[in-house]
C-alpha positions in Angstrom: 12.2 39.4 16.0 13.3 35.9 16.9 10.7 33.2 17.6 11.5 29.9 19.2 9.4 27.2 20.8 9.8 23.7 22.1 7.2 21.0 22.6 7.1 17.3 23.4 4.6 15.0 21.8 3.6 11.8 23.7 3.7 9.8 20.5 6.4 8.2 18.4 8.0 10.1 15.5 6.3 8.1 12.8 2.8 9.0 14.2 3.8 12.7 14.6 5.1 12.9 11.0 1.8 11.2 9.8 -0.2 13.8 11.7 1.7 16.8 10.1 1.1 15.1 6.7 -2.6 14.7 7.3 -4.9 17.2 5.7 -7.6 16.8 8.4 -5.1 17.7 11.1 -3.9 20.7 9.1 -7.6 21.9 9.1 -8.1 21.2 12.8 -4.8 23.1 13.6 -5.9 26.1 11.6 -9.3 26.2 13.3 -7.8 25.8 16.8 -5.7 28.9 16.1 -8.8 30.9 15.4 -9.2 30.5 11.6 -12.8 30.8 10.3 -11.9 28.9 7.1 -8.9 27.0 5.8 -7.9 25.6 2.4 -5.2 22.9 2.6 -2.9 21.4 0.0 -0.5 18.5 0.7 2.2 17.6 -1.8 4.3 14.4 -1.6 7.7 13.8 -3.1 9.4 10.5 -4.1 12.0 10.6 -1.3 9.4 10.8 1.5 9.5 14.6 1.8 6.2 16.5 1.8 4.8 20.0 2.0 1.7 21.3 3.5 0.2 24.7 2.5 -2.6 26.2 4.5 -4.4 29.4 3.4 -6.6 30.4 6.3 -8.9 33.3 7.1 -8.5 34.8 10.6 -10.6 37.6 12.2 -8.7 40.8 12.7 -9.6 40.6 16.4 -6.5 38.5 16.8 -4.4 41.6 16.0 -4.0 44.3 18.7 -6.6 47.1 18.3 -4.0 49.8 17.5 -3.2 48.0 14.2 -6.7 47.1 13.0 -7.2 50.3 11.2 -4.5 49.2 8.8 -6.1 46.0 7.8 -9.5 44.6 6.7 -12.0 42.8 9.1 -10.4 39.5 8.2 -6.8 38.5 7.5 -5.7 35.9 5.0 -2.7 34.0 6.3 -0.7 31.7 4.0 1.3 29.1 6.0 3.6 26.6 4.4 5.6 23.8 5.9 8.1 21.8 3.9 9.3 18.6 5.6 12.5 16.9 4.3 12.9 13.2 3.8 13.6 11.1 6.9 17.2 10.8 8.0 19.0 7.5 7.2 18.3 6.2 10.7 14.7 7.6 10.6 15.2 9.4 14.0 14.8 13.0 12.8 12.7 15.0 10.4 13.7 18.6 9.5 11.7 21.2 7.7 11.1 24.8 7.1 8.1 27.1 7.5 6.9 30.4 6.1 4.1 32.6 7.2 2.8 35.5 5.1 -0.2 37.7 6.0 -1.6 38.8 2.7 -1.9 42.6 2.4 0.2 43.1 5.6 3.9 44.2 5.7 5.2 41.2 7.8 6.3 37.6 7.3 8.0 34.9 9.2 10.4 32.1 8.1 12.3 29.5 9.9 13.1 25.9 10.7 11.3 23.0 12.2 12.6 19.8 13.7 11.1 16.5 14.9 13.3 14.1 16.8 12.6 10.7 18.3 12.7 11.1 22.1 12.2 7.8 23.8 8.5 6.9 23.4 7.7 10.5 22.3 8.9 13.1 19.9 10.6 16.4 20.5 9.4 19.3 18.4 11.3 22.6 17.9 10.6 25.7 15.9 12.9 28.6 15.4 12.5 31.5 13.0 12.6 35.2 12.4 9.7 37.6 12.0 10.2 40.7 9.8 7.9 43.7 9.2 9.3 46.1 6.6 7.5 49.3 7.8 9.6 52.5 8.3 9.7 53.8 11.9 7.1 51.3 13.3 8.5 48.0 12.0 9.5 46.9 15.5 6.1 47.6 16.9 4.4 45.7 14.0 6.8 42.8 14.5 5.9 42.6 18.2 2.2 42.6 17.4 2.5 39.9 14.8 4.9 38.0 17.0 2.4 38.2 19.9 -0.3 36.7 17.7 2.0 33.9 16.6 3.2 33.0 20.1 -0.5 33.1 21.3 -1.6 30.7 18.5 1.3 28.2 18.8 0.1 26.7 22.1 -3.4 26.4 20.7 -2.1 24.6 17.6 0.0 22.3 19.7 -2.9 21.5 22.1 -4.9 20.6 19.0 -2.0 18.4 17.9 -1.8 16.6 21.2 -5.6 16.0 21.1 -5.4 14.8 17.5 -2.7 12.3 18.4 -4.7 10.9 21.3 -7.8 10.6 19.1 -5.9 8.9 16.3 -3.7 6.5 18.2 
């Protein structure tokens, strides 16, 4: 299942990159998406690249009821973003993401992009969700995809609020 989403931040690229790099933002983002707990690790690299790993606990109520019998009362979701170094003109940042639900048969992987857009920043995400379950894989993908597409606007609203509060 393909997942895509576009968003525009009303902040310059440097501020948006700093937000994605910030551990406190990563925690707020996880909580905004329904997590009850989040462990964050941020790693920096010499060329300006960085990665953010979030391990969050999410109530199983975020999954459609027909799939809850297959999982425990809480899900542990491991989300990782790896942002590359800035482009030579510093107008773009590209990265990748990976989502894994521990103990569940699905995962998502894809690309991220931030581009300077006037006084703001354009954000894009594109990826693929896979559930390797015989016969019902497509149904599981739709359920997980629905949870992801429901949480994305919540996370981006938290990002917009964070940018306003930290500008």
